[in-house]
C-alpha positions, 0 to 999 in steps of 0.5 A: 795875812792873805785876806788883808793883802788880796786888795792892795793893788787889785784891778777890779776890771780885770781881777789882776794886780798892778803893784809896780815898783814904787807906786801906790799899791806897792807902797801899801804892800810895803806897809803891809810887810811892816805891819806883819813884821811888827805884829811878830815883833820882828825889826824891819829895815830898808837896805840901800836898794829899797829891799826890806828885811824883817829880823827875827832876833839880833842881826849878824853874820851867818844869817838864814834868810827867806822871802820873795817879793810883793810887786806884780806884773801888769794884771798878774796873779795874786800868788807870784811873790806874795805867797812866799812872803806870806809863807815866810811869816807863816813859817815863823808862827809854825817855828814858834808853835814848836818852841823853836828859837833860831840859833843863828840871825834869821830874816825875811826878805822882800825884794823890790821890783822883782818883776820890772814891770815898771822900769823894765829890768826884772829882779832890780832890787836883787840885781842892785844888791849883788852889783849885777845892775849898774846903779847909774843905769838904774837910776836913769831907767824910765817908765812909760810916762818918762818917770825915772827910777831915781824920781820914783824912789825920791818920791817914796822917801827912798834915797836913790843915791845909795843904790849899789852892791852891798857887800857887807849884807851879802857876806852876812848871808849864809843861805837864802831859801825862797818859796814860790808858786809853781809857774807851770803844772809839773806838780799837778801830775804828781802826789807832791804838793811841793817841789825843790828847784834844780836850776833856772833857764837863762833868759833875755830881754830885748827891745826892738824899735821898728821905724817906718813912715806915718801915712794915711790908712785910707789913701796910701796904697799897699805898695807905697807903704813903709809900715813898721807894724808889718815888719813887727807882725812878721817878727812876732811869727818868726820868734815863734817859729825860731823858738819851736825849732830851737827848743826855746820859748819866745814872747813879744808881750809889750807893745808901744805904737806911735802915733797909735791912731786907728786911721794912720800908718804907724811911724814907729812900733817899739816891742819888747821880747823875752827869750828863754831856753834850757841853755845859754848857747840855745838862748843866744842862737835862737835870739840871733835867728829872731833878730836876723828875721827882723832885719831881713823883713825890714829890708823887704818892707822899706822899714829899719829895725834896731834890737837892744838887750836890756837884761840877761840872766845866765843859766842858775844851777842852785847850790847843790849841797843846799838843794840836797839838804832841802830834799833830804829834810822834806822827805821825812814829811813828804817822801821823795819830792820832785827836783824841777828846773824852771823857765821863770826868773827869780830873786833867788837866781840872782842872789845865787851868784853871791850867796847859797840859794834854794827854792821851793815850789808850791803846786799850781793846778792849772799852771796859769801864772802872771795872770789873774787865773793863777791859783794854788789850793789852801792845803797845798799852800799850808803844805808849802808852809810846813815844808818851808818851816822844816828847812828853815829850822834845819838851817837855823838850828 
């Protein structure tokens, strides 16, 4: 499975992946999912929000669901998302080899547009499913080429008019368990190849628009300039300082410059900020400090700035009963496994508002994620499959 998935969406120049929602690589990954499901005799359906579901046996209420996503950040690694989907199919193989047949409805899910790399909203598929993302807003989201999500979905033969909360599907899920590569290296300092998630930090994404005046780079005196790039650059430094002082993390990772000429002072700089913190109050305080620093600097630079929040996910505490069940079941084969929080967002975190959810992490020796260097050792991945099979058997028997 892993070898057949690796070439899809690979950028040979960087070694990273460009599997963005509804592009050719994403559609190829969807076909891969259908093929692996068919090889196991699973029935595949696409829900009203573009998420894929592969059913082992009959559908019905009280379903046990596992899975993850297959899309990527720009030039992302191979493991973030796909490890969970591959491990879900592999866990079915393990359970069948044990002679196990689920006593409850059972499905592998692949959620659409988890990373939000194309349209800017992370976990779009699960947000739409749970009603956390307004369907009209989702349909109108545009990528950098001006293509709306509705247009992209229609080109892929997915009806965008059906988007929205799916109460019937949510009511049929008894538990969702997602396996994911660790995004960090806490497990690298332990003997355990796996861990159970305790919580997800709250996080927000903001779009900043810095505007000034385009002018000649060689003839415009420094004191005559209204350079939004200067305001942006100072705001990046302020974000680092405010986050460090506040016990949070803040990242400007995406940038669009107009007119984008080497010998021209920009007229506009559009940048996206990602802020995460251990608690909602810390997140709000640090973000406000960054926005205020940008405004103060704009006043000194003769520029203007607006800051608009594009998405927000509050702190997620995973279902304590389900979390404890996972830790107890894993103790039989792995001993006492760590229970860890994370600063990374996941579909499981979005679904937690509507259904009991839990997560398993597989050790990442370097801690690198969202980059080509993302990695997990084969033995740890196989341990993750065993752990996932163990907990799914406990839940589905």
